[in-house]
N, C-alpha and C positions, 0 to 999 in steps of 0.2 A: 341643297347640300349645305351642311354647316361649314363654317370657316375652318375648323380643325380637320374635318374630313378632307377638305380641299387641299390643305397643307400636306396631309398624309399621302394623298393621291398624287401630288406633284413630284414626279421623278427627278426634277431638276434640283430639288432641295439638297439631297445628299451629295450631288455633284458640286453644287455651290459650296457646301461645307468643306469638301475636299480641297477645292480651289483656295478657299480662304485659309484653311489650315496650312497647306503647303506654301502658299505665298507668304503668309505670316511668319512661318519658319525661315523662309528666305530672307525676309526683312530683319529678323533677329540676328541671323548669321552675318548679314551685311553690316549691321551695327557693331557686332563683335569685331569684324574686320577693321573697322575704323579705330576701335579702341586699341587693337594690336598695333596698327600703323602708327598711332600717336606715340607709342613707346618704342618704335622702330623694330618691332618684331614682325618683319615682313613675311617670313615663312608662315607664321600662324595666321596672319591677315589673309594670305593667299589660300590657305586651307579653308578658312571661313568663307571666302568668296566662292570656292569650288562647291562647298556645301550649300551656299545660297543659290548658286546656279542650278545645282541638282534639284533643289526644292522647287525652283521656278519651272524646271522641266516637268516635274511631277504634276504641278498645278496646271500647266499648259496641256499636258496629255489628257487630263480630266475634261478640260474645256473643249479640246479638239474632237473628242469622241461625240460630244453633243452637236458640234457644228457640222461634222461629217454626216451624222445621222439626219440632221435637218436638211442638209444639202441633198441627201438621197430621198427626201420626201416625207420623212417622219415629222410630225408636228408635236409641239409641246405646249402645255398651258403656260401663259405668261407668268413670270416669276421674278419679282423685284429682287429677291435675294440672289438669284443667278446674275442679274444685271450688276448688282453690287459686287459680287465675286469677280466678275470680269473687270470691273473698274479697279478693284483691289489688286488684281493680278497685273494689270497694265501699269499702275502706279508703282508697284513694288519692283516690277521688271526694270523700270526706269531708274529707280533708286539703286538697285543692284549694279546696273551698268555704270551709273555715275560713281558709285562707291569704288568699283574696279578702277575707274579712271583716276579717282582721287588717291587711291593707294599707290598706283603706278607713278603718279606725279610726285607724291610725297617721297617715294623711294628714290626717284630720280634726283630730286632736290637734296635729299639726305646724302646720297652717294657723291653728288657734285660738291657738297660742302666739306667733304672729308679730305 
């Protein structure tokens, strides 16, 4: 089987791309939240954080379906891109969580300084 045929046959590739897409959107929204917090626009920062979390949930749902299927006995071809997507999701999930904490901390400090 040719390399291209193997890639086309690997059903994890579209799932991996969905995970990377949604996680990446989550990262972008988290970065926007920090920008809003820096100018003390905490309402906009929190809106961005909600969008970031919503994107993380979408990415996680894509991953979860594969994990549940595999736990039920379905097997998949190994896929480095899927492994990368999972790593991408976990890293960005941590970034979003840390961003939420930073925005909350900055808001607390800003309010206390007034």
